[in-house]
C-alpha positions as CSV (number, residue, x, y, z in Angstrom):
1,M,0.0,0.0,0.0
2,Y,3.0,2.4,0.9
3,F,4.3,1.9,-2.5
4,W,1.2,2.6,-4.5
5,V,0.2,5.6,-2.4
6,L,3.7,7.2,-2.6
7,Q,4.0,6.6,-6.4
8,S,0.6,7.9,-7.0
9,I,1.6,11.1,-5.1
10,N,4.8,11.3,-7.2
11,A,2.9,10.7,-10.4
12,F,0.5,13.6,-9.5
13,A,3.3,16.0,-8.8
14,F,5.2,15.0,-11.9
15,G,1.8,15.5,-13.9
16,S,1.5,19.0,-12.4
17,L,4.9,19.7,-13.5
18,L,4.2,18.2,-17.0
19,F,1.1,20.4,-17.0
20,L,3.1,23.6,-16.6
21,I,5.0,22.7,-19.7
22,A,2.2,21.0,-21.8
23,S,-0.4,23.8,-21.1
24,G,1.7,26.4,-22.6
25,F,2.6,24.1,-25.6
26,S,-1.1,23.5,-26.0
27,L,-1.9,27.0,-26.0
28,I,0.6,27.9,-28.6
29,F,0.0,24.8,-30.7
30,G,-3.7,24.4,-30.3
31,L,-4.9,28.0,-30.3
32,M,-2.4,29.7,-32.5
33,D,-1.3,26.7,-34.8
34,V,2.3,27.3,-34.1
35,V,4.5,24.1,-34.0
36,N,6.7,25.3,-31.2
37,L,9.3,22.6,-30.9
38,T,11.5,25.0,-28.9
39,H,9.1,24.9,-26.0
40,A,11.2,22.3,-24.0
41,I,14.2,24.6,-24.4
42,F,12.3,27.3,-22.5
43,Y,11.6,24.9,-19.7
44,M,15.4,24.1,-19.5
45,M,16.3,27.9,-19.9
46,G,13.9,28.6,-16.9
47,S,15.6,26.0,-14.8
48,Y,19.1,27.4,-15.3
49,V,17.8,31.1,-14.9
50,G,15.9,30.4,-11.8
51,F,19.0,28.4,-10.4
52,F,21.0,31.6,-11.1
53,I,18.5,33.9,-9.4
54,F,17.8,31.5,-6.4
55,A,21.6,31.3,-5.9
56,H,22.1,34.9,-5.7
57,T,18.9,36.1,-4.0
58,G,17.8,33.1,-1.8
59,S,14.1,33.5,-2.9
60,F,12.4,30.9,-4.6
61,L,9.3,33.0,-5.6
62,L,11.7,35.7,-7.2
63,A,13.5,32.8,-9.0
64,I,10.1,31.6,-10.5
65,I,9.0,35.2,-11.5
66,G,12.3,36.3,-12.7
67,A,13.0,33.1,-14.8
68,G,9.5,33.3,-16.2
69,L,9.7,37.0,-17.3
70,V,13.3,36.8,-18.7
71,V,12.5,33.6,-20.8
72,A,9.1,35.0,-21.8
73,L,10.9,37.9,-23.3
74,I,13.2,35.9,-24.9
75,G,10.3,33.9,-26.5
76,A,8.4,37.0,-27.4
77,I,11.3,38.3,-29.3
78,K,11.7,34.9,-31.2
79,Y,8.0,35.1,-32.0
80,R,7.8,38.5,-33.2
81,F,10.9,38.5,-35.4
82,F,10.9,34.9,-36.7
83,L,7.8,32.9,-36.1
84,L,5.3,35.8,-37.0
85,K,6.5,35.5,-40.6
86,L,5.8,31.9,-40.8
87,H,2.1,31.4,-39.8
88,G,0.6,28.7,-41.8
89,K,3.8,27.2,-42.8
90,S,4.3,24.2,-40.5
91,L,7.2,22.7,-42.0
92,N,9.1,26.1,-41.8
93,Q,8.1,26.5,-38.3
94,V,9.4,22.9,-37.4
95,L,12.8,23.5,-39.1
96,L,13.0,27.1,-37.4
97,C,12.1,25.8,-33.8
98,L,14.4,22.9,-34.2
99,G,17.4,25.2,-35.1
100,F,16.6,27.4,-32.2
101,L,16.5,24.3,-30.1
102,F,19.9,23.3,-30.7
103,V,21.3,26.8,-30.7
104,F,19.8,27.6,-27.2
105,D,20.9,24.1,-25.9
106,D,24.5,24.9,-26.8
107,L,24.3,28.4,-25.5
108,L,23.1,27.2,-22.0
109,L,26.0,24.6,-22.2
110,I,28.6,27.4,-22.8
111,V,27.0,29.6,-20.1
112,F,26.3,27.2,-17.4
113,G,28.7,24.3,-18.2
114,G,28.0,20.6,-18.4
115,D,27.9,19.6,-14.8
116,P,24.4,18.5,-13.4
117,L,22.7,21.1,-11.2
118,I,19.9,21.0,-8.6
119,L,17.8,23.5,-7.1
120,D,17.5,23.4,-3.3
121,V,14.0,23.0,-1.8
122,P,13.0,26.0,-0.1
123,S,13.0,25.7,3.7
124,Y,9.3,26.3,4.2
125,L,8.6,23.4,1.7
126,Q,11.1,20.9,3.2
127,G,10.0,18.1,5.2
128,M,7.0,15.7,5.1
129,I,3.5,15.3,6.4
130,N,2.5,12.2,8.1
131,F,-1.0,10.8,7.3
132,G,-2.0,7.5,8.3
133,G,1.4,6.4,8.7
134,I,2.4,7.3,5.3
135,Y,4.9,10.3,4.9
136,F,4.0,12.7,2.0
137,P,6.9,15.1,0.9
138,N,5.7,18.8,1.2
139,Y,7.2,19.7,-2.0
140,R,5.5,17.3,-4.0
141,L,2.1,18.3,-2.3
142,F,2.9,21.9,-3.1
143,L,3.4,21.0,-6.7
144,I,0.0,19.3,-7.0
145,G,-1.5,22.5,-5.5
146,V,0.2,24.5,-8.1
147,G,-1.1,22.4,-11.1
148,V,-4.7,22.7,-9.6
149,I,-4.4,26.7,-9.2
150,T,-2.7,26.8,-12.9
151,I,-5.6,24.9,-14.6
152,L,-8.3,26.9,-12.6
153,F,-6.6,30.2,-13.7
154,L,-6.1,29.3,-17.4
155,H,-9.6,27.9,-17.7
156,Y,-11.0,31.2,-16.3
157,F,-8.6,33.3,-18.5
158,I,-9.5,31.5,-21.8
159,E,-13.4,30.9,-21.1
160,K,-14.5,33.9,-19.0
161,T,-12.3,37.0,-19.8
162,K,-12.6,39.4,-22.7
163,V,-9.0,38.6,-23.9
164,G,-9.8,34.9,-23.8
165,S,-12.9,35.4,-26.0
166,L,-10.8,37.4,-28.3
167,I,-8.2,34.5,-28.5
168,R,-11.0,32.0,-29.2
169,A,-12.6,34.3,-31.8
170,G,-9.3,34.8,-33.5
171,V,-8.9,31.0,-33.8
172,D,-12.4,30.7,-35.3
173,D,-12.3,33.7,-37.7
174,E,-9.1,35.6,-37.7
175,E,-10.1,37.8,-40.7
176,M,-13.4,38.8,-38.9
177,V,-11.4,39.8,-35.8
178,R,-8.9,41.9,-37.9
179,A,-12.0,43.6,-39.6
180,M,-13.2,44.7,-36.3
181,G,-9.9,46.8,-35.9
182,I,-8.3,44.3,-33.2
183,N,-4.5,43.8,-33.4
184,I,-4.9,39.9,-33.3
185,N,-1.1,39.6,-33.7
186,L,-0.6,41.4,-30.4
187,I,-2.9,39.0,-28.7
188,F,-1.2,36.1,-29.9
189,L,2.2,37.4,-29.2
190,G,0.7,37.7,-25.5
191,V,-0.4,34.1,-25.7
192,Y,2.9,32.9,-26.9
193,S,4.6,34.8,-24.1
194,L,2.2,33.4,-21.4
195,G,2.9,29.8,-22.9
196,V,6.8,30.4,-22.5
197,F,6.3,31.9,-19.2
198,L,4.5,28.8,-17.8
199,A,7.3,26.6,-19.4
200,A,10.0,28.6,-17.6
201,A,8.3,28.7,-14.3
202,G,7.8,24.8,-14.7
203,G,11.6,24.6,-15.2
204,V,12.2,26.4,-12.0
205,F,9.7,23.9,-10.1
206,G,11.4,21.0,-12.0
207,G,14.8,22.0,-11.2
208,V,14.1,20.9,-7.6
209,I,13.1,17.4,-8.3
210,L,14.7,16.6,-11.9
211,G,17.6,19.0,-11.6
212,M,19.5,20.4,-14.7
213,R,21.8,18.9,-17.2
214,P,22.7,19.2,-21.0
215,R,20.3,17.9,-23.4
216,M,17.5,17.8,-20.7
217,A,15.2,19.4,-23.4
218,F,15.2,16.5,-25.5
219,E,13.8,14.4,-22.7
220,I,10.9,16.6,-21.8
221,L,9.9,17.5,-25.4
222,P,8.4,13.9,-26.1
223,L,6.6,13.9,-22.9
224,A,4.9,17.2,-23.7
225,L,4.0,15.9,-27.2
226,V,2.6,12.9,-25.8
227,V,0.4,15.0,-23.3
228,V,-1.0,17.2,-26.2
229,I,-1.7,14.2,-28.3
230,I,-3.6,12.5,-25.3
231,G,-5.4,15.7,-24.0
232,G,-6.3,17.2,-27.3
233,K,-5.0,20.0,-29.3
234,G,-5.8,23.4,-27.7
235,N,-7.8,21.9,-24.8
236,I,-6.6,23.2,-21.6
237,K,-8.6,20.8,-19.3
238,G,-7.5,18.0,-21.7
239,A,-3.8,19.2,-21.3
240,Y,-4.1,18.8,-17.4
241,F,-5.7,15.2,-17.4
242,G,-3.5,14.3,-20.3
243,S,-0.5,15.4,-18.1
244,I,-1.6,13.3,-15.2
245,V,-2.2,10.4,-17.5
246,V,1.1,10.6,-18.9
247,A,2.8,11.0,-15.5
248,F,1.1,7.9,-14.0
249,M,2.2,5.9,-17.2
250,D,5.7,7.0,-17.0
251,N,6.0,6.9,-13.3
252,F,4.5,3.3,-12.9
253,G,6.1,2.2,-16.0
254,R,9.7,3.2,-14.8
255,A,8.9,1.6,-11.4
256,L,7.4,-1.7,-12.5
257,F,8.6,-2.4,-15.9
258,P,12.0,-0.2,-16.2
259,Q,13.1,-2.2,-19.4
260,L,9.8,-1.2,-21.1
261,S,9.3,2.2,-19.7
262,Y,9.1,3.8,-23.2
263,F,6.8,1.0,-24.5
264,T,4.3,1.7,-21.8
265,L,4.4,5.5,-22.4
266,F,4.3,5.5,-26.2
267,L,2.1,2.7,-27.2
268,P,-1.1,4.4,-25.7
269,M,-0.1,7.5,-27.9
270,V,0.1,5.3,-31.0
271,L,-3.2,3.6,-30.2
272,I,-4.8,7.2,-29.7
273,L,-3.5,8.5,-32.8
274,T,-4.9,5.8,-34.6
275,F,-8.2,5.5,-33.2
276,K,-9.0,9.0,-31.6
277,P,-6.5,11.4,-33.3
278,E,-8.3,14.5,-31.9
279,G,-7.3,13.3,-28.3
280,L,-9.2,11.7,-25.4
281,F,-10.5,14.9,-24.0
282,S,-11.0,17.0,-27.1
283,N,-14.3,18.9,-27.6
284,N,-13.8,19.2,-31.3
285,K,-14.5,22.9,-31.0
286,I,-11.0,24.1,-32.0
287,K,-10.7,25.1,-35.7
288,R,-7.6,25.6,-37.6
289,R,-6.7,29.3,-38.2
290,T,-6.7,30.6,-41.7
291,I,-3.7,32.8,-42.4
292,T,-3.8,35.1,-45.4
């Protein structure tokens, strides 16, 4: 019982971390139709920038906010001067983002070196809670709470706010939104920056339990892709539940069948792509943008 409960808590915590990455990826890919394969490197960049800020200030909160803002600015520059010109050109987007992925990865290696690093758990999140004779790590419980708060915020932002309605309108009929005099490019720039901010903040949270090391982005990217495929393109609630599903498959797959861990993770993805390519949680309401 202890094994199953503890592994479940670890899976929920890892799922919350995956959601911070995949939610931004789902926003950018699903709502903006931008194949942002650079997204995993923004997670990695957030980890290193957060480590630098935390090492010099000792503030975990400042590390999250600072890393998110710095990396979001870099992402906004990349979108404005490169990706904005390639809307509707998926193959060009893939090649561009892969190029940035390798460039940023090498730059991080040059700046921070190749030694593995890890963020210290903040003092107020250290320790464990004893519940029924089972000890739950405070930091992992905190990550679960962060994931719940993030899904509630994003759902409210997309579904209940004026900006969210403009985003959804821009997805359904971009030409009509432009005809109303609304700068849809500025709105999508904000969405892209928000997605990058979430990935970078996730990098700081993940730096505590996963650490930082070269080429880490290439391990994170497949997981984010699997989450979006399972959850459904552009579906925030689907991204959350998809993250939990992927985290459980990955965590229990590594624990029970370590030699088949990738098989247990990617086989369900193949089956979903075959029989339900829109994703398990897709509502089929997202339409592809028409770029002129």
